[in-house]
MIZAPA-28008 format. One record per residue: y, z, x of N, C-alpha, C, CB in turn; residue in one letter. Coordinates in steps of 0.02 Angstrom, whole numbers, plus 50000, padded with zeros to 5 digits. Each point is the difference from the previous one (the first is absolute). Glycine has a CB too. Layout:
N
YZXYZXYZXYZXa ...
//
This chain:
127
514745150548530499724993350019500134998750075500204995449881x 499355001850151500014998750071500444993750014498835005450014x 501514995350043500414994250025499574995750046501085006849993x 498304995250019499554996150043499774993849962499625010550062x 500254984349977499734993749973499275001549980500784992350074x 499015004949869499295000749976499584994650032500385004949889x 499054997550136499484995550027499355001149964500544999950112x 499184994849860499345000449971499504997550049500464998749886x 499055005350133499484998050045499354999349960500575005850097x 499164987949910499364998449968499474998750054500614995149899x 498855009050099499474999250049499375003549967500834999850105x 498614997049897499415002949970499695005750042499804989049947x 500465012250112499745005350044500465006349992499514991250086x 500215013949883500375006149987500255003250066499315001949894x 500304997650158500195002750066500634996550026498795002850025x 501224990649971500594996350023500605001649957499274991050042x 500635009449892500575002149957500295006650019499484993849909x 500085011350104500255006550019500374999950067499055004949937x 500664991450110500304999450066500684996849997498884999350050x 501184994849915500634996749994500515004149962499404989250006x 500405014049941500445004149962500295005850044499354996949895x 500235006250146500225005250044500494997250053498905006149979x 500954988150047500444996950053500684998149970498964995350062x 501055002649877500634996949972500395004949956499434988950003x 500285016949979500315004649952500695002450018498885003449973x 501254997050092500685002450019500524994449998499475008750074x 500314985049918500444994349999500114997249931499634997550113x 499855003249842500024996749936499685004349947499984988950057x 500175009549879499635002749945499364996249990501065003949948x 498404999150065499354996550003499615000749937499995001750120x 499744992649855499534999849943499414996450027500895000249909x 498495002550074499404996750027499554998149942500085006450109x 499514988549903499544997449952499374997450035500964997149924x 498465005250055499394997850033499634994549961499915011550050x 500324987349888499694994749959500494994049994499335008749936x 500524986050100500474994449999500084996649931499684998250119x 499825003149838500084996949932500535003649960498804996550001x 501425009050023500545004049967500684998750030499185008849974x 500874987050077500614999050036500594997649961499284997850092x 500594997049863500534997749959500295005549955499474988750003x 500115014849963500235005449957500365005250038499074997949926x 500715004050134500315004950043500694997550023498855004150037x 501194989649982500634997050023500504999949941499384992850087x 500415005749853500455000049942500265007249988499364990149948x 500185014750060500205006949986500445003050053498965001149939x 500884998050125500395003350053500584995750024498975006050034x 501034987449952500524995750025500165001250074500464999749884x 499054999250158500105001450071500484995250031498875004650006x 501444997650048500434995750040499594995350043500885008950000x 498494993050012499554996150044499275001949984500904999450093x 498674995549910499295001149995499664999250065500044996249885x 499595008650137499614999450062499264999549974500865007150078x 498834987049935499394998549967499474997650051500654997249894x 498765006050100499434997950038499804992949980499625011850010x 500144984450035499784993149986499294999749973500764996150090x 498815007449943499274999349986499775006149960499814993250107x 500145005649826499775005449956499524996849950501095006850012x 498444997449964499514997349950500334999049932499065005850061x 500674989949901500234998349932500654996049999499435010449960x 501034991750079500684996749998500315000750070500175002749873x 499884992050163500295000250068500755000049998499014994350044x 501285006750013500755000250006500324993749972499905007150101x 499824987249912500264993849975500024999749923499584994650104x 499895008149866499965000449927500525004849971498774997550007x 501355008350029500515004749980500674996750003499305009450041x 500874987150014500644996650006500084994749948499995002350120x 499504993949865500034994949948500175003249932499164993050065x 500535012549918500135003549937500725002449997498815003649994x 501444999250061500695002450003500504994249993499625009450073x 500244984849959500434994550000500054996849930499724998250121x 499735002249842499994996949934500375004349948498904994650030x 501275011549985500325004649952500745000550019498915006649979x 501514991949971500715000250016500285006750018500094990949926x 499555014450056500235006750015499835002250070499895002649881x 499654993750151499795002250067500054994250052499235008549944x 500954985650035499974994250046500475000850061499704992849900x 500815011150097500455000550057499855005850047500854994949929x 498605008550059499825005850046499744997050063499715008049904x 500634993950153499744997850064499325002850015501154999050040x 498434996849994499335002250018499884999750074499604996149892x 500085009050136499775000150068499255001149996501125004350046x 498514991049985499275000650002499775005150052499914988149963x 499585015850020499695004650049499334996650019500555010949952x 499334989050113499374997350023499665004350052500464988949975x 498895012350012499595003650047499644995150046499865009449918x 500234984150070499644994850039500394997950062499484996049894x 501165005750110500364998150060500355006150031500184988449953x 499875011450112500355005450035500754998649999499005002150075x 501395003049942500744998750002500164994450049500235012149971x 499444987350087500124994450044499834993249972499815007850090x 499634992049876499794993549970500494998149944498775002350027x 501495002649937500504998649950500644997050030499525009249932x 500674993650124500584997550035499884992750021500285011750041x 499134986949982499804993150021500044995249937499205004950095x 500694998049847500024995949938500714999349973498855003949973x 501634998950063500704999749975500155005049949500014988450024x 499575016749968500135005249950499814998449929500895003250071x 498754991149922499804997849932499254999749994501054993449991x 498705008349949499304999449982499984996849930499645010350070x 500004984249926499934996449936500694998549970498885005749980x 501594992750061500654997849976500495005549982499414990349960x 500375015850046500425005749985500105004250063499615000149881x 500965003850122500065004550056499415004650002501244999549994x 498515002550064499435004050005500085005650049499364990349968x 500195014850027499985005450046499275002150006501195003649971x 498634998150091499325002250013499945007449977499884991750099x 499535010049876499905006849979499975004750062499374996049897x 500625000850162499995003850064500715000550030498814996250021x 501695001349943500675000150025500285007250004500164988449953x 500285012750090500355006650005500475000649940499935000150129x 500295006449860500475001049946500654996150013499495011449979x 500714988450084500604996350017499954992649982500205008250092x 499234988949925499904992849985499964998849924499404998650109x 500275005949855499924999449928500685000749967498825004550005x 501575000550014500675000749970500464994150015499865012450011x 500084985050051500424994250019499864993949955500015004250120x 499354994549865499834994449956500225001649931499034996750070x 500875008949904500235001849933500774999449997499015008049984x 501354994650062500725000049998500274992750001500015011450058x 499664984549986500204992950003499914996649931499664999650124x 499805001949842499874996749937500445003049945498814997650037x 501375008849966500445002949953500714997250006499305010250002x 500884987950059500664997050009500044993349967500125006250107x 499314990549887500004993249968499995000649924499384995350099x 500495010749875499965001149930500704999949969498945006750016x 501234988649938500654999549973500185005949951499894987650014x 499595016149964500145005349952500295006250030499084995749934x 
//
């Protein structure tokens, strides 16, 4: 069993999932999901230490995914970082690092920036 923290990445774009998984694989145990309607079941199964979730997805957006996780006692404490393709890393900095009330990261962020946000949020995780 891996000592790495588990990260569940939810994004409807398979290319983004592959890219993020490749970028983060040396830092974390990565699980990916392209169907946001399956996010709650996947989170229950994998019990990730953090969810990295796209905001803008068809059928079920990031806010809907977070609402579903929050309503379930088994997943409500999983920290969430939103992924956004709509803002640049600089614009996200101007927003104070938050998107829709959650910590956020641009899909164009460097690995260093991405890991820094994830690590900051993992430190806040009481588990």
